[in-house]
C-alpha atoms as a printed R data frame, in Angstrom:
    type eleno elety resid chain resno      x       y       z
1   ATOM     1    CA   MET     A     1 25.161  73.718   2.391
2   ATOM     2    CA   ARG     A     2 23.165  70.758   3.575
3   ATOM     3    CA   ILE     A     3 20.345  69.324   1.535
4   ATOM     4    CA   ALA     A     4 17.513  67.891   3.591
5   ATOM     5    CA   ILE     A     5 15.759  64.893   2.044
6   ATOM     6    CA   SER     A     6 12.535  63.821   3.668
7   ATOM     7    CA   PHE     A     7 11.124  60.310   3.829
8   ATOM     8    CA   ALA     A     8  8.252  61.468   1.667
9   ATOM     9    CA   ASP     A     9 10.721  62.183  -1.154
10  ATOM    10    CA   LEU     A    10 12.273  58.716  -0.886
11  ATOM    11    CA   ARG     A    11  9.018  56.761  -0.948
12  ATOM    12    CA   PRO     A    12  8.228  57.232  -4.668
13  ATOM    13    CA   LYS     A    13 11.767  56.242  -5.658
14  ATOM    14    CA   ARG     A    14 11.695  53.195  -3.409
15  ATOM    15    CA   LEU     A    15  8.289  52.269  -4.752
16  ATOM    16    CA   LEU     A    16  9.517  52.519  -8.356
17  ATOM    17    CA   THR     A    17 12.556  50.395  -7.508
18  ATOM    18    CA   LEU     A    18 10.383  47.715  -5.911
19  ATOM    19    CA   MET     A    19  8.043  47.685  -8.911
20  ATOM    20    CA   ALA     A    20 10.977  47.348 -11.309
21  ATOM    21    CA   ASP     A    21 12.415  44.470  -9.238
22  ATOM    22    CA   ARG     A    22  9.053  42.715  -9.184
23  ATOM    23    CA   SER     A    23  8.651  43.074 -12.949
24  ATOM    24    CA   ARG     A    24 12.132  41.629 -13.500
25  ATOM    25    CA   ILE     A    25 11.367  38.699 -11.200
26  ATOM    26    CA   ARG     A    26  8.062  38.049 -12.960
27  ATOM    27    CA   GLY     A    27  9.795  38.162 -16.334
28  ATOM    28    CA   PHE     A    28 12.452  35.747 -15.148
29  ATOM    29    CA   LEU     A    29  9.851  33.332 -13.741
30  ATOM    30    CA   ARG     A    30  7.859  33.571 -16.962
31  ATOM    31    CA   GLU     A    31 10.913  32.693 -19.047
32  ATOM    32    CA   GLU     A    32 11.758  29.881 -16.647
33  ATOM    33    CA   HIS     A    33  8.254  28.424 -16.948
34  ATOM    34    CA   VAL     A    34  8.432  28.622 -20.738
35  ATOM    35    CA   THR     A    35 11.806  26.838 -20.672
36  ATOM    36    CA   TYR     A    36 10.543  24.011 -18.465
37  ATOM    37    CA   ALA     A    37  7.370  23.684 -20.523
38  ATOM    38    CA   SER     A    38  9.443  23.488 -23.709
39  ATOM    39    CA   ILE     A    39 11.647  20.766 -22.192
40  ATOM    40    CA   LEU     A    40  8.617  18.723 -21.104
41  ATOM    41    CA   LEU     A    41  7.012  19.136 -24.523
42  ATOM    42    CA   TYR     A    42 10.239  18.048 -26.236
43  ATOM    43    CA   ILE     A    43 10.513  14.943 -24.033
44  ATOM    44    CA   THR     A    44  6.862  14.060 -24.674
45  ATOM    45    CA   LEU     A    45  7.049  14.510 -28.442
46  ATOM    46    CA   SER     A    46 10.410  12.742 -28.684
47  ATOM    47    CA   SER     A    47  9.159   9.740 -26.703
48  ATOM    48    CA   GLY     A    48  5.981   9.658 -28.759
49  ATOM    49    CA   GLN     A    49  7.935   9.697 -32.013
50  ATOM    50    CA   ILE     A    50 10.183   6.861 -30.830
51  ATOM    51    CA   PHE     A    51  7.237   4.639 -29.920
52  ATOM    52    CA   PHE     A    52  5.433   5.608 -33.125
53  ATOM    53    CA   ASN     A    53  8.456   4.595 -35.225
54  ATOM    54    CA   LYS     A    54  8.671   1.286 -33.387
55  ATOM    55    CA   TRP     A    55  4.934   0.753 -33.878
56  ATOM    56    CA   VAL     A    56  5.173   1.429 -37.632
57  ATOM    57    CA   LEU     A    57  8.275  -0.730 -38.155
58  ATOM    58    CA   SER     A    58  7.216  -3.643 -35.929
59  ATOM    59    CA   SER     A    59  6.176  -6.833 -37.722
60  ATOM    60    CA   LYS     A    60  3.488  -7.356 -35.075
61  ATOM    61    CA   GLU     A    61  1.818  -3.989 -35.689
62  ATOM    62    CA   ILE     A    62  1.869  -1.964 -38.939
63  ATOM    63    CA   ASN     A    63  4.686  -4.092 -40.419
64  ATOM    64    CA   PHE     A    64  6.376  -1.400 -42.511
65  ATOM    65    CA   PRO     A    65  9.983  -2.689 -42.434
66  ATOM    66    CA   TYR     A    66 11.467   0.179 -44.432
67  ATOM    67    CA   PRO     A    67 13.308   2.487 -42.007
68  ATOM    68    CA   LEU     A    68 14.877   4.538 -44.800
69  ATOM    69    CA   GLY     A    69 11.477   5.141 -46.350
70  ATOM    70    CA   LEU     A    70 10.096   6.122 -42.938
71  ATOM    71    CA   THR     A    71 12.953   8.589 -42.487
72  ATOM    72    CA   LEU     A    72 12.219  10.003 -45.944
73  ATOM    73    CA   LEU     A    73  8.591  10.574 -44.936
74  ATOM    74    CA   HIS     A    74  9.744  12.346 -41.754
75  ATOM    75    CA   MET     A    75 11.987  14.692 -43.707
76  ATOM    76    CA   THR     A    76  9.286  15.381 -46.293
77  ATOM    77    CA   PHE     A    77  6.867  16.371 -43.535
78  ATOM    78    CA   SER     A    78  9.509  18.554 -41.838
79  ATOM    79    CA   SER     A    79 10.341  20.342 -45.094
80  ATOM    80    CA   VAL     A    80  6.692  21.041 -45.939
81  ATOM    81    CA   LEU     A    81  5.859  22.165 -42.388
82  ATOM    82    CA   CYS     A    82  8.851  24.533 -42.200
83  ATOM    83    CA   PHE     A    83  7.942  26.017 -45.576
84  ATOM    84    CA   LEU     A    84  4.340  26.601 -44.482
85  ATOM    85    CA   LEU     A    85  5.348  28.165 -41.147
86  ATOM    86    CA   THR     A    86  7.932  30.513 -42.662
87  ATOM    87    CA   LYS     A    87  6.714  31.333 -46.161
88  ATOM    88    CA   VAL     A    88  2.923  30.899 -46.086
89  ATOM    89    CA   PHE     A    89  1.719  31.615 -42.540
90  ATOM    90    CA   LYS     A    90  4.857  33.620 -41.624
91  ATOM    91    CA   VAL     A    91  4.777  32.454 -37.994
92  ATOM    92    CA   MET     A    92  8.554  32.818 -37.715
93  ATOM    93    CA   LYS     A    93 11.136  34.510 -39.872
94  ATOM    94    CA   VAL     A    94 14.009  32.571 -41.403
95  ATOM    95    CA   GLU     A    95 17.422  33.968 -40.510
96  ATOM    96    CA   GLU     A    96 19.016  35.807 -43.413
97  ATOM    97    CA   GLY     A    97 22.621  35.507 -44.555
98  ATOM    98    CA   MET     A    98 22.607  31.949 -45.868
99  ATOM    99    CA   THR     A    99 24.772  31.687 -48.983
100 ATOM   100    CA   LEU     A   100 25.435  28.822 -51.381
101 ATOM   101    CA   GLU     A   101 28.968  28.410 -50.025
102 ATOM   102    CA   ILE     A   102 27.771  28.193 -46.418
103 ATOM   103    CA   TYR     A   103 25.014  25.783 -47.404
104 ATOM   104    CA   VAL     A   104 27.361  23.449 -49.294
105 ATOM   105    CA   THR     A   105 30.218  23.513 -46.785
106 ATOM   106    CA   SER     A   106 28.226  23.620 -43.541
107 ATOM   107    CA   VAL     A   107 24.565  22.672 -43.869
108 ATOM   108    CA   ILE     A   108 24.862  19.688 -46.228
109 ATOM   109    CA   PRO     A   109 27.451  17.749 -44.123
110 ATOM   110    CA   ILE     A   110 25.391  18.315 -40.959
111 ATOM   111    CA   GLY     A   111 22.184  17.334 -42.739
112 ATOM   112    CA   ALA     A   112 23.842  14.180 -44.081
113 ATOM   113    CA   MET     A   113 24.900  13.147 -40.576
114 ATOM   114    CA   PHE     A   114 21.403  13.837 -39.269
115 ATOM   115    CA   ALA     A   115 19.900  11.683 -42.043
116 ATOM   116    CA   MET     A   116 22.303   8.867 -41.170
117 ATOM   117    CA   THR     A   117 21.366   9.176 -37.498
118 ATOM   118    CA   LEU     A   118 17.653   8.839 -38.219
119 ATOM   119    CA   TRP     A   119 18.096   6.017 -40.713
120 ATOM   120    CA   LEU     A   120 20.394   3.917 -38.529
121 ATOM   121    CA   GLY     A   121 18.322   4.610 -35.414
122 ATOM   122    CA   ASN     A   122 15.081   3.580 -37.131
123 ATOM   123    CA   THR     A   123 16.737   0.467 -38.566
124 ATOM   124    CA   ALA     A   124 17.835  -0.569 -35.074
125 ATOM   125    CA   TYR     A   125 14.163  -0.746 -34.012
126 ATOM   126    CA   LEU     A   126 13.747  -3.719 -36.356
127 ATOM   127    CA   TYR     A   127 16.099  -5.781 -34.173
128 ATOM   128    CA   ILE     A   128 16.084  -4.414 -30.618
129 ATOM   129    CA   THR     A   129 13.528  -3.053 -28.167
130 ATOM   130    CA   VAL     A   130 12.917   0.637 -27.531
131 ATOM   131    CA   ALA     A   131 14.109   0.316 -23.923
132 ATOM   132    CA   PHE     A   132 17.394  -1.321 -24.931
133 ATOM   133    CA   SER     A   133 17.891   1.278 -27.653
134 ATOM   134    CA   GLN     A   134 17.551   4.101 -25.115
135 ATOM   135    CA   MET     A   135 20.028   2.353 -22.809
136 ATOM   136    CA   LEU     A   136 22.592   2.294 -25.609
137 ATOM   137    CA   LYS     A   137 21.978   5.974 -26.375
138 ATOM   138    CA   ALA     A   138 23.294   6.815 -22.911
139 ATOM   139    CA   ILE     A   139 26.787   6.280 -24.342
140 ATOM   140    CA   MET     A   140 26.336   9.423 -26.483
141 ATOM   141    CA   PRO     A   141 28.394  11.764 -24.217
142 ATOM   142    CA   VAL     A   142 31.328   9.361 -24.462
143 ATOM   143    CA   ALA     A   143 31.162   9.298 -28.263
144 ATOM   144    CA   VAL     A   144 30.921  13.101 -28.465
145 ATOM   145    CA   PHE     A   145 33.849  13.560 -26.078
146 ATOM   146    CA   ILE     A   146 36.102  11.061 -27.885
147 ATOM   147    CA   LEU     A   147 35.403  12.641 -31.280
148 ATOM   148    CA   GLY     A   148 35.888  16.081 -29.729
149 ATOM   149    CA   VAL     A   149 39.312  15.028 -28.484
150 ATOM   150    CA   CYS     A   150 40.192  13.660 -31.927
151 ATOM   151    CA   VAL     A   151 39.433  16.970 -33.669
152 ATOM   152    CA   GLY     A   152 40.870  19.158 -30.919
153 ATOM   153    CA   LEU     A   153 37.643  20.527 -29.438
154 ATOM   154    CA   GLU     A   154 38.096  18.746 -26.101
155 ATOM   155    CA   ILE     A   155 41.130  18.036 -23.926
156 ATOM   156    CA   MET     A   156 41.669  14.621 -22.393
157 ATOM   157    CA   SER     A   157 42.228  14.661 -18.636
158 ATOM   158    CA   CYS     A   158 42.146  12.164 -15.787
159 ATOM   159    CA   LYS     A   159 38.908  13.668 -14.493
160 ATOM   160    CA   MET     A   160 37.131  13.395 -17.847
161 ATOM   161    CA   LEU     A   161 38.534   9.913 -18.403
162 ATOM   162    CA   LEU     A   162 37.072   8.841 -15.056
163 ATOM   163    CA   ILE     A   163 33.685  10.364 -15.892
164 ATOM   164    CA   MET     A   164 33.573   8.683 -19.307
165 ATOM   165    CA   SER     A   165 34.586   5.362 -17.718
166 ATOM   166    CA   VAL     A   166 31.754   5.601 -15.205
167 ATOM   167    CA   ILE     A   167 29.230   6.338 -17.974
168 ATOM   168    CA   SER     A   168 30.509   3.436 -20.094
169 ATOM   169    CA   PHE     A   169 30.394   1.081 -17.111
170 ATOM   170    CA   GLY     A   170 26.820   2.164 -16.367
171 ATOM   171    CA   VAL     A   171 25.728   1.462 -19.951
172 ATOM   172    CA   LEU     A   172 27.478  -1.923 -19.838
173 ATOM   173    CA   VAL     A   173 25.749  -2.891 -16.582
174 ATOM   174    CA   SER     A   174 22.309  -1.764 -17.793
175 ATOM   175    CA   SER     A   175 22.756  -3.686 -21.059
176 ATOM   176    CA   TYR     A   176 23.992  -6.865 -19.389
177 ATOM   177    CA   GLY     A   177 20.507  -7.994 -18.399
178 ATOM   178    CA   GLU     A   178 19.019  -7.637 -21.880
179 ATOM   179    CA   LEU     A   179 17.469 -11.013 -22.741
180 ATOM   180    CA   ASN     A   180 16.683 -10.530 -26.429
181 ATOM   181    CA   ILE     A   181 19.933  -8.906 -27.525
182 ATOM   182    CA   ASN     A   182 20.525  -8.733 -31.249
183 ATOM   183    CA   TRP     A   183 24.002  -7.674 -32.315
184 ATOM   184    CA   VAL     A   184 22.823  -6.452 -35.713
185 ATOM   185    CA   GLY     A   185 20.531  -3.983 -33.954
186 ATOM   186    CA   VAL     A   186 23.340  -3.005 -31.592
187 ATOM   187    CA   VAL     A   187 25.631  -2.231 -34.540
188 ATOM   188    CA   TYR     A   188 22.945  -0.107 -36.215
189 ATOM   189    CA   GLN     A   189 22.263   1.774 -32.989
190 ATOM   190    CA   MET     A   190 25.954   2.400 -32.314
191 ATOM   191    CA   GLY     A   191 26.298   3.629 -35.891
192 ATOM   192    CA   GLY     A   192 23.451   6.064 -35.246
193 ATOM   193    CA   ILE     A   193 25.185   7.259 -32.071
194 ATOM   194    CA   VAL     A   194 28.443   7.892 -33.941
195 ATOM   195    CA   SER     A   195 26.547   9.759 -36.679
196 ATOM   196    CA   GLU     A   196 24.814  11.949 -34.083
197 ATOM   197    CA   ALA     A   197 28.132  12.637 -32.362
198 ATOM   198    CA   LEU     A   198 29.644  13.648 -35.717
199 ATOM   199    CA   ARG     A   199 26.673  15.935 -36.339
200 ATOM   200    CA   LEU     A   200 27.227  17.718 -33.020
201 ATOM   201    CA   ILE     A   201 30.945  18.072 -33.724
202 ATOM   202    CA   LEU     A   202 30.248  19.456 -37.206
203 ATOM   203    CA   MET     A   203 27.720  21.878 -35.703
204 ATOM   204    CA   GLU     A   204 30.440  23.216 -33.431
205 ATOM   205    CA   ILE     A   205 33.085  23.445 -36.162
206 ATOM   206    CA   LEU     A   206 31.077  24.483 -39.226
207 ATOM   207    CA   VAL     A   207 28.333  26.642 -37.708
208 ATOM   208    CA   LYS     A   208 29.186  28.090 -34.297
209 ATOM   209    CA   ARG     A   209 32.861  28.796 -35.011
210 ATOM   210    CA   LYS     A   210 31.926  30.577 -38.230
211 ATOM   211    CA   GLY     A   211 29.588  32.845 -36.300
212 ATOM   212    CA   ILE     A   212 26.475  31.588 -38.089
213 ATOM   213    CA   LYS     A   213 23.451  32.152 -35.858
214 ATOM   214    CA   LEU     A   214 20.310  30.199 -36.733
215 ATOM   215    CA   ASN     A   215 17.182  29.763 -34.649
216 ATOM   216    CA   PRO     A   216 15.774  26.199 -34.392
217 ATOM   217    CA   LEU     A   217 13.159  26.731 -37.111
218 ATOM   218    CA   SER     A   218 15.707  28.235 -39.516
219 ATOM   219    CA   LEU     A   219 18.027  25.300 -38.869
220 ATOM   220    CA   MET     A   220 15.219  22.842 -39.623
221 ATOM   221    CA   TYR     A   221 14.173  24.882 -42.665
222 ATOM   222    CA   TYR     A   222 17.636  24.666 -44.234
223 ATOM   223    CA   MET     A   223 18.477  21.100 -43.181
224 ATOM   224    CA   SER     A   224 15.250  19.201 -43.891
225 ATOM   225    CA   PRO     A   225 15.500  19.425 -47.707
226 ATOM   226    CA   CYS     A   226 19.151  18.417 -47.450
227 ATOM   227    CA   ARG     A   227 18.281  15.352 -45.355
228 ATOM   228    CA   TYR     A   228 15.454  14.569 -47.781
229 ATOM   229    CA   CYS     A   229 17.857  14.599 -50.750
230 ATOM   230    CA   GLU     A   230 20.394  12.527 -48.820
231 ATOM   231    CA   ASN     A   231 17.759   9.865 -48.098
232 ATOM   232    CA   GLN     A   232 16.671   9.838 -51.732
233 ATOM   233    CA   ARG     A   233 20.281   9.396 -52.844
234 ATOM   234    CA   THR     A   234 20.716   6.511 -50.400
235 ATOM   235    CA   LEU     A   235 17.513   4.865 -51.613
236 ATOM   236    CA   PHE     A   236 18.686   5.168 -55.216
237 ATOM   237    CA   SER     A   237 22.097   3.698 -54.311
238 ATOM   238    CA   LEU     A   238 20.472   0.749 -52.542
239 ATOM   239    CA   PHE     A   239 18.144   0.204 -55.531
240 ATOM   240    CA   ILE     A   240 21.099   0.116 -57.945
241 ATOM   241    CA   PHE     A   241 22.978  -2.233 -55.601
242 ATOM   242    CA   LEU     A   242 20.038  -4.638 -55.368
243 ATOM   243    CA   ILE     A   243 19.624  -4.676 -59.143
């Protein structure tokens, strides 16, 4: 028995299919626009924070030569803002499932590395320019890859060795023309790069491999107080040392 299907019967189905495809495309484009807007906003805010830190620390401007204190103020603001957004205004919900064991073994080491990154990076601004600092930061992929190889997350190969060599050579060439180079600032900046690379490695080992899923605000909510305490401990240690 043959079933006759007319074109009139197919039109509504085709129309529904086209509408569904259009809605999916619009949703994809909307998400893509949000992603690009978020990236541009991140670049803008990050650049603004870098220049603001340099402006505050510079002896020719605000003249606040206390990078550790500046980092402490940053972490205090982050902690208060995250608390207000999650507990008071309830803009976003903090991911559940955080235990004391996870916090001590995973969050605190990552927060400590983040605090070291900010402190050493801000200290470098006392000795070198912002432009030169950003040139040195381009070596970050090399540091992350080398540490990843050391802990078994990455595998050394001829291809990756060539890529890392090209990146290192590019950083060396871009840094060669720096007129006002200060090796103390270079050491601080390289220390900040190593700390950031360690933070990324610890994120992979202690968070992602344990299956802990945290959104960006939850991550900041848990880590900011930890970084705050780490900076306070460092300030106290320096105070005792100076006495």
